[in-house]
C-alpha positions as CSV (number, residue, x, y, z in Angstrom):
1,M,-34.2,51.8,49.2
2,P,-34.3,50.2,45.9
3,V,-35.1,52.0,42.6
4,P,-38.9,52.2,42.1
5,T,-40.3,49.7,40.0
6,S,-43.3,52.1,38.8
7,V,-42.6,53.9,35.8
8,A,-42.4,57.7,36.5
9,P,-42.4,59.3,32.6
10,V,-40.5,62.4,31.7
11,R,-41.4,64.8,29.2
12,T,-39.0,64.9,26.0
13,T,-38.7,68.8,26.9
14,L,-35.2,69.3,28.2
15,L,-34.7,65.8,28.9
16,R,-31.1,66.0,30.3
17,D,-31.9,68.5,32.9
18,T,-35.4,66.6,33.7
19,V,-33.6,63.3,34.2
20,H,-30.7,65.2,36.5
21,G,-33.3,67.2,38.3
22,R,-34.9,63.9,39.2
23,L,-31.9,62.1,40.3
24,R,-30.9,64.6,42.2
25,D,-33.9,65.1,44.1
26,A,-34.0,61.7,44.5
27,I,-30.9,61.4,46.3
28,V,-31.6,64.5,48.3
29,D,-34.7,63.1,49.7
30,G,-33.6,59.7,50.4
31,T,-35.6,58.0,47.7
32,L,-32.0,56.3,46.3
33,A,-30.1,56.1,49.6
34,P,-26.4,56.6,50.7
35,G,-24.6,53.7,49.7
36,E,-27.3,52.2,47.3
37,V,-25.7,51.0,44.2
38,V,-27.6,52.7,41.0
39,R,-27.2,51.0,37.5
40,D,-28.4,53.0,34.3
41,T,-30.7,50.5,33.5
42,E,-32.8,50.3,36.1
43,L,-32.9,54.2,36.3
44,A,-33.8,54.5,32.8
45,T,-36.5,52.0,33.1
46,W,-38.1,54.1,36.3
47,L,-37.9,57.6,34.6
48,G,-38.9,56.1,31.2
49,V,-35.9,57.3,29.0
50,S,-32.9,56.1,27.5
51,R,-29.5,54.9,29.1
52,T,-27.8,58.3,27.5
53,P,-29.3,60.9,29.7
54,V,-29.1,58.9,32.7
55,R,-25.4,58.6,31.7
56,E,-25.2,62.0,31.4
57,A,-26.9,62.7,34.7
58,L,-24.8,60.2,36.5
59,L,-21.8,61.8,35.3
60,R,-23.0,65.4,36.6
61,L,-24.1,64.1,40.0
62,G,-20.4,62.5,40.3
63,E,-19.2,66.3,39.8
64,T,-21.2,67.6,42.5
65,G,-20.7,64.5,44.9
66,L,-23.8,63.3,45.3
67,V,-22.8,59.8,43.6
68,R,-19.3,58.1,43.7
69,A,-18.1,56.0,40.7
70,A,-14.8,54.2,39.7
71,P,-13.4,52.6,36.5
72,G,-14.9,49.4,36.4
73,R,-16.7,49.6,39.5
74,S,-20.4,50.4,40.5
75,T,-21.9,53.8,40.6
76,V,-23.3,54.5,44.2
77,V,-25.0,57.0,46.0
78,A,-22.2,59.4,48.1
79,E,-22.8,59.0,51.7
80,I,-22.9,62.3,53.4
81,D,-19.6,63.5,53.6
82,L,-19.3,66.4,56.2
83,A,-16.2,68.1,54.8
84,E,-17.7,68.6,51.5
85,V,-20.8,69.7,53.0
86,R,-18.9,72.6,55.4
87,E,-17.5,73.7,51.8
88,A,-20.3,73.8,50.2
89,H,-22.5,75.5,53.0
90,A,-20.1,78.1,53.0
91,V,-20.3,78.8,49.1
92,V,-24.5,78.2,49.4
93,A,-24.4,81.2,52.2
94,T,-22.4,83.7,50.7
95,M,-24.0,83.0,47.1
96,H,-27.4,83.5,49.1
97,R,-26.2,87.0,50.5
98,L,-24.8,88.1,47.5
99,A,-28.0,87.6,45.9
100,V,-30.2,89.3,48.6
101,A,-27.3,92.4,48.1
102,E,-27.9,92.8,44.4
103,T,-31.5,92.8,44.8
104,V,-32.6,95.0,47.7
105,G,-34.1,97.9,46.0
106,R,-35.3,96.4,43.1
107,L,-37.5,94.0,44.6
108,T,-41.3,94.8,43.3
109,P,-44.0,95.0,45.4
110,A,-45.0,91.4,43.9
111,D,-41.5,89.7,44.6
112,L,-42.2,90.6,48.7
113,G,-45.7,88.9,48.3
114,S,-44.2,86.1,46.7
115,M,-41.4,85.9,49.4
116,R,-44.1,86.5,52.4
117,H,-46.7,83.8,50.6
118,A,-43.6,81.3,50.9
119,N,-42.9,81.9,54.3
120,A,-46.5,81.1,55.0
121,R,-46.3,78.1,53.3
122,F,-43.2,77.1,54.8
123,A,-44.3,77.7,58.4
124,A,-47.7,76.0,58.0
125,A,-45.5,72.8,56.7
126,I,-42.8,73.0,59.7
127,D,-46.1,72.7,62.2
128,A,-47.6,70.2,59.8
129,H,-43.9,68.5,60.2
130,D,-43.9,68.1,56.6
131,T,-40.3,68.4,55.7
132,D,-40.9,68.0,52.1
133,A,-43.2,71.0,51.9
134,A,-41.1,72.9,54.0
135,L,-38.0,72.3,51.9
136,T,-40.2,73.4,48.6
137,A,-41.5,76.5,50.1
138,D,-38.3,77.4,51.5
139,D,-36.4,77.0,48.0
140,E,-39.4,79.1,46.4
141,F,-38.9,82.2,49.5
142,H,-34.9,82.3,48.8
143,A,-35.6,81.8,45.0
144,V,-37.2,85.2,44.8
145,A,-34.2,87.0,45.1
146,V,-31.8,84.8,43.1
147,E,-34.3,85.1,40.1
148,A,-34.7,88.8,40.5
149,S,-30.5,89.2,40.7
150,G,-30.5,88.0,37.3
151,N,-26.8,86.7,38.1
152,R,-26.8,83.3,36.3
153,A,-23.0,82.5,37.4
154,L,-24.7,82.9,41.0
155,A,-27.7,80.6,40.1
156,T,-25.2,78.2,38.5
157,V,-23.0,77.7,41.3
158,L,-26.4,77.5,43.8
159,D,-27.7,74.9,41.7
160,Q,-24.4,72.6,41.6
161,F,-23.6,73.2,45.7
162,G,-27.0,73.6,47.0
163,P,-28.0,69.7,46.9
164,V,-25.1,68.7,48.5
165,V,-26.1,70.9,51.4
166,R,-30.1,70.3,50.8
167,R,-29.3,66.5,52.1
168,L,-28.2,68.1,55.5
169,E,-30.8,70.7,55.5
170,R,-33.7,68.2,55.7
171,L,-32.3,67.7,59.7
172,R,-32.8,71.4,60.4
173,F,-36.5,71.2,59.2
174,A,-37.1,68.4,61.6
175,S,-35.5,70.2,64.4
176,A,-36.4,73.1,66.5
177,A,-34.1,75.5,64.4
178,A,-36.6,75.5,61.7
179,T,-38.9,78.1,63.8
180,D,-35.6,80.3,63.8
181,S,-35.8,80.4,59.8
182,V,-39.8,81.4,59.7
183,N,-38.5,84.4,62.0
184,L,-35.5,85.0,60.1
185,H,-37.5,85.3,56.7
186,D,-39.9,87.5,58.2
187,R,-37.0,89.9,59.0
188,L,-35.9,89.5,55.6
189,V,-38.8,90.6,54.4
190,A,-38.9,93.5,56.3
191,A,-35.3,94.4,55.6
192,C,-36.0,94.6,51.7
193,E,-39.1,96.4,52.1
194,A,-37.2,99.2,54.0
195,G,-34.4,99.0,51.3
196,D,-31.7,98.0,53.8
197,A,-29.3,96.1,51.8
198,E,-26.7,95.9,54.7
199,A,-29.8,94.5,56.9
200,A,-31.0,92.2,54.6
201,A,-27.6,90.5,53.5
202,D,-26.6,89.8,57.3
203,V,-30.3,88.4,57.8
204,T,-29.7,86.0,54.9
205,F,-26.3,85.0,56.1
206,R,-27.6,84.2,59.6
207,T,-30.5,82.1,58.1
208,W,-28.1,79.8,56.4
209,H,-25.8,80.2,59.4
210,T,-28.6,78.2,60.8
211,L,-27.9,75.3,59.2
212,A,-23.9,75.0,60.4
213,D,-24.9,74.4,63.9
214,L,-26.1,70.7,62.6
215,I,-22.4,70.4,60.8
216,P,-20.1,68.8,63.0
217,P,-16.4,70.9,63.3
218,P,-13.8,69.4,61.7
219,D,-11.9,68.3,65.0
220,T,-14.9,66.1,65.8
221,D,-14.4,64.0,62.6
222,Q,-11.0,63.3,63.6
223,S,-11.8,62.4,67.0
224,D,-14.4,60.3,65.9
225,Q,-12.4,58.2,63.7
226,Q,-9.4,57.9,66.3
227,E,-11.9,57.2,69.1
228,T,-11.5,53.2,70.3
229,P,-14.4,51.0,71.6
């Protein structure tokens, strides 16, 4: 999909992070498709900014693995690399489990209410087959524990590796596994409300483990490459 031609202005506040976030989201939601060449001039025009924050954003996206670039060659949106997704998924699942383990007992009634409301929106989005809304609600649900933990290192790791997983996660929310996530979310809230840190952490890990079922095992990658017509 080509870069949109309509101008989408970005406010100057926290410009660098905003541009990075917009480009990251465009890659995750498929606006910028795998294999597509991305040029800083075109992206800058689309976002209504100078080329400098775009170049900085592309460098950050390259460190995450969402874009690929080589000296003297074009920058392209990276294909989904299953090996990288597996590695990122293991990290993301562990970080979310840690966030919950650190916050059970400290979550306020307002926090638990926010989780319930987010899960209700998540369930409604799944029923409506609205993947974007489901992903947003799921983000809001899990963000409650992350924010309550106050662990900046944890949040930084999730910000870096979460988008790598998110590209595949869109497939889960288009499958029957999404319904399981709604139920697991309910169980997580109940465990948090009961102050059962071990149960909450286990449910969190299981919630993220459902995504692993969509990632083919390593031997599948290798056998696919060796398979002959």
